[in-house]
C-alpha positions as CSV (number, residue, x, y, z in Angstrom):
1,M,92.3,2.0,48.0
2,T,92.5,1.5,44.2
3,L,92.2,-1.3,42.3
4,K,95.7,-2.8,41.2
5,P,96.4,-1.7,37.5
6,A,95.8,-5.3,36.3
7,V,92.9,-5.6,37.5
8,N,89.6,-4.0,35.7
9,D,88.0,-1.8,36.7
10,P,84.6,-1.1,34.5
11,Q,83.9,2.1,37.2
12,G,86.8,4.0,35.8
13,L,86.7,3.1,31.9
14,A,82.4,4.0,32.0
15,I,83.2,7.8,34.4
16,K,85.9,7.5,31.3
17,D,83.8,6.9,28.7
18,G,81.2,9.4,30.0
19,L,83.9,12.5,30.3
20,H,85.3,12.2,26.5
21,M,81.4,12.3,26.1
22,L,81.4,15.7,27.6
23,G,83.9,17.0,25.2
24,Y,87.2,15.6,27.4
25,P,89.2,13.8,24.8
26,E,92.6,14.9,26.7
27,V,90.9,12.1,29.8
28,E,93.3,8.9,29.2
29,D,92.9,6.4,32.2
30,V,90.2,7.1,35.1
31,R,90.9,4.6,37.8
32,A,88.4,5.2,40.5
33,G,88.5,4.1,44.6
34,K,87.4,4.5,47.8
35,Y,88.1,7.1,50.3
36,M,88.3,6.2,54.5
37,Q,88.4,8.6,57.2
38,L,90.2,6.8,60.5
39,D,90.1,8.6,64.0
40,V,92.9,6.6,65.8
41,R,94.3,7.0,68.8
42,G,98.3,6.4,69.8
43,E,101.4,8.3,71.1
44,Q,103.8,7.5,68.4
45,Q,103.4,8.0,64.4
46,S,104.9,5.4,63.6
47,D,102.9,2.9,66.1
48,V,100.0,4.1,64.5
49,E,101.5,4.6,60.6
50,T,102.0,0.0,62.0
51,R,98.4,-0.3,63.0
52,V,96.9,1.4,60.2
53,A,98.3,-0.3,57.9
54,E,97.9,-3.8,59.1
55,M,93.2,-2.5,59.1
56,C,94.2,-1.9,56.1
57,E,96.0,-6.0,55.6
58,T,93.7,-7.5,57.1
59,L,90.3,-5.6,56.5
60,L,89.5,-2.7,54.6
61,A,91.4,-3.1,52.2
62,N,91.2,-6.2,49.4
63,T,95.1,-6.3,49.0
64,V,93.5,-9.3,46.4
65,I,93.3,-6.6,43.7
66,E,93.4,-3.4,46.1
67,S,95.6,-1.2,46.4
68,Y,95.7,2.0,49.5
69,S,98.0,4.7,50.6
70,F,97.2,6.7,53.7
71,S,98.6,9.5,55.7
72,V,98.5,9.9,59.5
73,R,98.4,13.5,60.6
74,R,98.1,15.0,64.6
75,A,94.5,16.3,65.5
76,D,96.8,19.0,66.7
77,D,98.7,19.9,63.9
78,P,97.0,19.2,60.9
79,D,99.9,19.2,58.1
80,E,102.3,17.0,60.3
81,G,103.3,13.4,60.1
82,R,103.1,12.2,56.3
83,A,103.5,8.4,55.8
84,Q,102.4,6.0,52.9
85,S,102.6,2.1,51.8
C-alpha cells in the first residue's frame, strides 16, 4: 500500500532528500509504503481475489489516503495467478 499521489508523503520526501545527500540526484520522487503477505485458503482464484479486495477495503488499507494492489498465487505454483486491484 502506498499513499495516493495527492497525499503528502513526509517519509518519501525524507528518503528522497537522504538519497540526494548521498549522491543520487537522479531520484525524482519516492513514495513510501507497506508490504503485507497473507496466506489465504480458497478453491477458486476469483473468490480469493474478491475476498482479499474486501479485506483491503474494510481493514488493511485506509482507502481515503492509500492505494493498494495485490497478487494471488497458488501455494503449489508461485508463478501462477497474478492479479491487481
